[in-house]
C-alpha positions, 0 to 999 in steps of 0.5 A: 500500500502506498501512502503519499504525503504532500508537505510544504517544501523547503520548510522545516515545519513542512518536513517535520510535519511529514515525518511526524505524520508518517510515524503516527500513521505507521504506529497507529493506523497501519504499518504495512505501507510505503511512504512517498513524499512530495513537496508543495510550493506556493507559486503563481497559478495552480498549487495542485496537480490532481494527477499527483494524488496517486497514492492509495491514501494521500495526505497534505500537511502544513499546506493549503486545503484541496477539495480533491476526493483523493485527499484522505488526510489533511492538517494545517495551521496557516490562517490562509489555509483555504484557496476559496470560500468553497474550499472552506465550506468543503472542509466544514462539510467533511465527515471523514474525521481525517482532516484537521485545522487550527490556526492557533498552533505555532507549528503544524508539527505540534498540531499533528502531534496533539491530534494524533495523541488525543484522537488516535492514541499516539505517544508523542514522547519519541518526537518531543524534540522535533515538536519543540523545535518546530514550535520555536522555529515556525513560531519565532520563539527565540529569546533574541535575534542573535540566537535566531541568526547564529545557527548553533543549534542542530534544528537551526542548521537543518532549517538552513539546509532545508530552505536552501536545497535545490535537490528535489530528492533531498527532503524526501530522504531527510524526512525518515531521519527526522521521524526516527533520529535525534536532531543532533544525529541528523545533522551529522548524517552523511546526507546533511553534514557535507552541505553545512560548511558552504551554507554557513559561508552563504549565510555570512554572505547573505547577512552582508548583502542584507546589511547593504540593501536594507532601507529602514524608515518608520520602523519598516524595512525594505530590501530587494535581493532579486539579483542574488541567489539568496531566496533561502536567506535567514528571515531574522537577519533583518531584525538582527541588523535593525532591532528598531524595526517592527515590519520587514518586506523583502523581494527575492527570486528563485528559478520559478518565482519572485517572492515577496516576504512580509514579516514582523520583528518578534522582538520589536520595540512595540507590537505589530498591529497589522494582520500580515496574512490579510495583507498578503491575501489581497495579492494572492498570497497568505500566511499568519498574522505575523508573517506572510508571503506572496509568490509571483511567476518568475516573469512578473518581477514588475508586479512583485516589486509594485506589490512589495512597495505598496505593502511597505508604504501601507505598513509605514503609514500604519506605524506613523498613525500608531505613533501619532495617536 
């Protein structure tokens, strides 16, 4: 029997969600299965290809909802989980008891762990470290920006590798390790260890590029690094460099998209007040209240740049109006 697990690609929580789902499924549903892993990325246009849902069971974790009858399991925690009101209605009407949604969880991994324990009798003790770190990383629960940027913890190093990989086979090979091994062992594995030195060097380079490019005004940062291959940059570096900031908006580019990243400083001098998921939804993106993103086709650089500038001005105006009150 083939169980195909679709997960948010190039994302620590996405890979960890796939790992935890697989372990739960094997322990509490059935163990005579072959797991096949397939990454999903937010991009302009259709997010799903119906022909890809070719497992005996198909699960989506840490990614938007699909109303396809071929999807048998779904877990997500993003505020922008539904592509349309029809999808939200389809989810509400579902009677399978195999599809779950709660945007109050910091990570999808911790959400799956909780549901698996409460509904299916799964013992999460073996994956406690993975759950803890996905909450820290996806929920930005670091004590300070320095901790988030220095890359000393195995989970941080794995996040860097996952977010930067261009090898489509890497994360599917990594997921079984995340499901069964401590994170310290995973980073020492021959699959991961050789990748770290060049990535740490790249991390230093991206920090220097951001230092040169960031434009800070009204507690809101803007930077355009589309002329560099740095889409997987550490999203906390801007706040490390500019602790006075509340919001940041960044433009980056990969082979298939131009990405507008919209975030808020977890250690901001005053709390953010704008719901960034709702801002990104207006441009076809989404996310959480405190962090979101929009993907444009790689040919739509002008449209992406325009959206980024509009969002920057909206956030700066919000800060000015808050300060003047």
